[in-house]
N, C-alpha and C positions, 0 to 999 in steps of 0.2 A: 610512568603514567602518561597516557596519550593526551594530545591537545583536544579539548572538548569542542563540540560544535559551536557552543556559545563563543568560545575564544576565537575559533576560526572565523566566525562572522564578525565579532566585535572588533578585534584588534586591527585587521586590515581596513575596515570601513572607518573606524575612528581615526586611524593614522592618515588616511586619505583626506578625511574631513578636516583634521587639524592643519595639515599642510595647505590644503586648498583655501580654507577660510582665513588662516593667518597670512598667507601670501596675498590674498585679495585685500585683507584689512590693512596690512602694512603698505601695500602699493597705494591704496586709497588715502591712507594717512600721509604718506610721503608727498603725494600729489597735492593734498590739501595744504600741507605745510609750505610747499613751494608756491602755491597760489597765494597764500597769505603773505609770504615774503615779497612776492611780486607786487601785491597790492600796497604794501608798506613803501616799497621803492617808488612806485608810481605816485603815491600820495606825497612823498617827500619831494619828488621832482616837480609835481604840480604846484606845491607850496612855493618852492624856489622860483619857478617860472612866473607865478602870479605876483609874488612880491617884487621880483626884479623888474618885470614889465610895468609895474605900477609906479616906479620911481620913488618908492618910499625911502626916507632916510634910514640908514642902518643903525638906528639907535637901539638901546637896550629894550625900549618899549616895543618896537617892531619885532625884534628877535623874540621877545616874550610871547607875543601873539602867535608867531610862527611855532614856538615851542608848544603852545596849547593845541594848535591845529594838527601838528604832526606827531607830537610825543617825543621828538628828538631835541637835543641841546644844540645850540648854534654858537659858534665863536667866529668873530671877524678879525682879520689881520690887516693892519695898515700897510702903507707903501713900504715901510721898512721891515715888514714881516713880524712886527711886534703885535701882541694881543691888544686889540682895540676894545671890543665888547664881548661879553660872554654871559650866557644864561646859567652857567654853573656858578653857584654862589661860592665865594672865597677863592676863586681862581684868578690870580693876578698876573702870573707869568705863564707863557706857553711852554708845556713840557717838551723835552727834546724828541720824544716819540711822536708827538703831533707835528712838530716842525719838519721832520724828515719825510712826511707823507708825500707821495707823488701826486701832483695836481691832476684833476680830471675835469672834463667839460660837463659831464652829467653823472648822476649816480646810476650805475648799471646793476650792481649786486651788493649784497651784504656778505662780503667775503669773511669767512671765519678766521682766515689767517691775518686779517687786518684788525682783529680785536685788540684793543689797547686799554690798559688799566690807567684810569685817571681818578685821583682822590679815592682810591680803594674800590672803584666800580669799573667793570669792564664794559667797553663800548665798541661798537662797530664804527670805525672812523673813516670819513671820506673828505678829501680836500678838493674844492672846486675853485678854479681861478677864472678871472674875467667874468665875474658874476654880472649878469645883465644889469646895466645902470649903475654898476659899482666901480667903474674905473679899473685901477690896478689892485683893488682890494681882493682878498680871497676870503672864502667862508669855509669853516670846518663844521661838518655835520657829525654829531656823535649820537648814535642810537644805542640805547642801553641793551646789552646782551640779554638781560633778564626779561626785558619786554618782548623781544623777538622770540625768545624761548617760550614765554607764556603764550604768545600768539600761535606759535607752532603747536604747542601742546593743546590749546583749545581747539585748533583746527583738526588735529589728529585724534583727539579723544573720541568724538562721536563715531567715526568708522571703527575704531578699535573696540569701543563698547558694544556697538551693534554686532561686530564680527564675533566677539567673545560670547555675547548672548546667543547668537545664532548657533555658534559651535556647541555651547552648553546644551541648547535645545536639541540639536542633532544628536549629540552623544546620548542624551536621555532617551530620545525616541529609538535610536539604534540599539541601545542597551535593552530597552523594553521589548523590541522586536526579537532580538537575539535570545532574551530570556524566555519569551513566549514560545519561540520555535524550539528552544532547548527543552522546555517543559513538555511540549507536545511529543517531541521525539523520545524524551525520557519515559513518558507514559506508554508509548508504543513499545519501547524497549522492555519495560516491565511486563507488558502483556504478552509480548513474544516469548519472554523468558518463562512465563506461566504456561504458554502453549507448549514450549519445549519440555516443561515438567509434567505435561499431560492434562493441563486444565484448558480445554478447548472453548474458552469464552470468546465472544466477538470483541474485536477492538472497537472502542467507542469512537464515533464520528463527531468531530468538533462542530457544534451547532453555530459557533461564531464565524467559522471560515468554511462554509460548505463548498465542496467542489474544488478545493485547491489541491496542490500536488501532494501535500501531506495526507489529505483525506483520500486521495487516490491510492497512496501507499497503504493506508489503513484498509481500504477496500481490497487491495491485493492480498494483504495479510489475512483478512477474513476469508477470502477465497482459498488461500493456502490452508487456513485452519479447517475449513470444511473438508478439503481434500485429505488432510492429515487424519481427520476424524474418521472419514470413510476408509482410509488405508488402515487405520488402527482396528476398525471393526473387521475389515477384511483379514487382517493378520489374526485377530481373535477367532474369526470363523475358520481360517486355515488351521490354526492350532487345534481348534475343537474337532475339525474334520480329521486331522492327523491322529488325535486321540481316539476318535471314533473308529478310524481304520484299524488301529492297534487292538482296541477292545473287540470290535465286531469280527475282525479276522479270526482271532482266537476262539471266540464264542461260536461263530458260524462254522468254523472248520470242525470243531468237536461235535456240534449238533448235526451237521451234514453227514458226518460219519455214522452217527447213531441212526439217522433217518435212512441212509442207504442200507445199513444193516437190517433195519426193520422191514424195509421194502423187499430186500432179498429173502428174508425169512418167509414173508407172505407168498412170494413167487415160488419158493421151494415147496411150501405147503400145497399150493395149487397144482404143482407138478405131481406131487405124491397123491393128492386127492383131487382128481380132475372134476369130480362131481361138485366140489365146493365152488367152482367158477360160476355156477348159476346163482349163487347167493349174491344179491345186489349189495349187501353190506360189505362183502369182501372187495368188490370193485370200487365202492365209495372210499374204503380205507386206502386202497392202492392210489386212487386219485388224490386223496388228501395228502398222503405221504409224498407223492410226486410234486404236488403243488408246494408243499412246505419245503421240499428239497430245492425247488426253483427259487423260492424266496431266499433260502440260505445261500444259494449260488449267487444271487443278485447282491446279497449283503456282502459277500466276499469281494465284489467289484467296487465297493465304495472307496476303499483305500488303494485300489490298484491304479497305477499310472497308465499302463498300456491296456487298451481294450482288446477284446477277442477279434478274430478275423471277421471282416465285414463282407457281406454277400447280398445280392438282390433279394428282397423280402417282400412278399405280398401282404399288404397291411390288413386286408379283410380276412385273410386266412389266419393271420396272427391273432386277430380278435376272436375268431372262432375257437382257437386253442385256449385263449384266456377264458372265454365263456364256458368251455367244457371244464376247465379247472375249477371255476368258482361256483358252478351250478349246484353241487352238493351243499356248499356253504350257504347259498341263497335259500335252498329248501329248509335247511336247519334253522336259519334266522327268520324264515317266513318273509323274505324280501323278493319282490317281483323284479326279475332281471329281463330286460328286453334289448333288442338291437334296433338301431335307427340309422338315419343318414341316407344320403342319396345312393342309389344303386348304379353300378357301372359294369359294362360288359368286359372292359379291359382291366387287367389286374393293376391295382395301385401299388407301384413298386417304390421302395426306398432302399438305400444301401445302408445296412445296419448289421450289428452283432445281434443275431436273432435271439439268442438266449438272454443276453443283457437287456434288450428292449422288451422282451416278453416279461421278464421279472419286474421291470419298471411299471408296465401297464397293469400287471397283476397287483402290485402294491397300491396303485391308484384305485383299482376296482375294489379291493378288500377294504380300503379306507372308506370308500363310498358306501359299501354294504353296511359297515359298522355305523356310519353316520346316519344312514336312512332309518335304521332301527327296525323293530318288529312291525310288520305291516307296511313298511315303506317300499320304495321303488328305486331302481337303478337302471340307467340306460347307457349302453355302449354304442358309439357310432363313429363312423369315419366320414371325412369330407375332403374337399380339395379347393384350393384357391390359388390361382396363378401357378407359380412354380413350387408350391408347398402342398403337402398332404397333412391332414390333421386327424388326431385321435382324441375323442372327447368322452369323458366319463362324467355323467350327470346324475345327481341324486336329489331327492326331495327332502333331505334332512334339514336341520336348523342352520347349518353352516358354521364355519369357525368363528370364534370371538373376534370382535373388531380390533382389540388391542394386539392381536397376533397377526393381523392382516399383512403387515409389511415384512414379517419375519417367518412366514408360514413354511417356506421351503428351506429354512436353515436347520442344520442338525440339532437334535435334542429340543426343538421347539414343538410343543404339543399341548393341547387342551385336555387330553385324557389323563386321568390320575395314574393309570397303569401303562400308559403309552411311553415309548422311547423316543418318538419324534424322528424316526429314520426313514419312513416310507417316502414322504414327499421330498426329503433331501436326496434320496437315491434317485427318484424319478427326475428331479431337476438336473442332477449330475449326468444322468444318461442322456437326457434331451440335449444338454449342452455339448456333450462329447460327440453327438451325432450331427452337430451343426444346427441344431434347432433350439427351441425354448419351451418352457413350461409356464403357462399363465393360468390364472383362475379368476372367476367372477361370481357374483351373487346377484341374481336378477329374478324377480317375480317368483320368489320362493324356491328357486333352484340354485344349487351349487354346481358350477361347471368348471372342471379342470380340462384344459386344452393343451395337448402336446403337438407342436407344429414342427414338421421335419421336412428337409429338402426332398423334392420329388426326383426319382430316378427314371430317365426315359427308358421305355420298354425296349429290350433287345431281342429280336426274333431268335428262337432257338435256345434261349436261356431260360431255364425253369426257375421260378421263384422259390 
């Protein structure tokens, strides 16, 4: 099991805090203890100097007052080195450990090595000779070890207590921050796991910490989620298109063979009976069969990776062919079909697979005729803008439902109960394969499908 983020944040920070705070507290406590020890030594020296300069007799009463002022015990030695006076009750003879002390002029320090046990109590002992005003007398100063330890403890306790409190507070705050961070990252981890499982919900942004690095990470995850959702939709569309290609190819291939056979039978009939060519219904039937065959040919292109050979193509002439194909259907449906757009003396050329592009425009036009309904109208027109040429199919029908507006050009998306939803998908694919695009709009009661394609510069001597 790996080391958690909380542990990675908490352990190093707490370790640094413990070392830093304890080092600072111990250093402060040590300095405070030394300062107290220096104050005790200075106080003892001041008492000795004051009493010595005052010429007071070294009686037990004087030593007792010095005892109260300094907190230390005092012993005086006579000329013979015998114990003269002492503030220690019951001490009648000078112990050997005190008699062997090296004399000093002043008390410089409370040396722990000079601690001596007297009457069961340990003292820091110092012997001073030639005490001011005292002749050849010597004085022994005994300062209780427990008193100096208590003073040191009292001096060191506040820094240690404050340091420990600060350390505890820092540990609590650091733990809370680490826990908070771990919780936020844990929530994102769970949400990312749900995204990986296919639940593309947005990662929640923490309102308490807006704009910090974790929220930026959450924003990046949300962007990734949106892209993954679009990729998933794209994969679904690709799978549907692949299925469409398989189904449409088999269906269109069989139907195209049947249509070709039917058209050949009619043509053979006309050869055997030339007089029947004057019958308009025979010509309409041939056109309908040819138009349906074009649609089947276009349907076969839905799943094909490679397009047919591209060649210069006159856009207006292509629209003339489409108009001729659908004219019988318009008469049958009582739909008024017109041509519009700006006129041009020069051919509007594009580089395209003529059969493929004609099938796409044919599908757009037949959809418009069906949408216009009985008594409606449809207008085919071409235009140009900068480096692009445009084919527009406009109808006066009610337009597609709003709920299908964003998915109108996807395969199998249709508002018609009997429709397959392939015509617009085919037209969009053809426009994309020719470097263009298919768009649509609904304005002022008109539905307009616009296929924009790159313009081909006219080459003299090349027929469209």
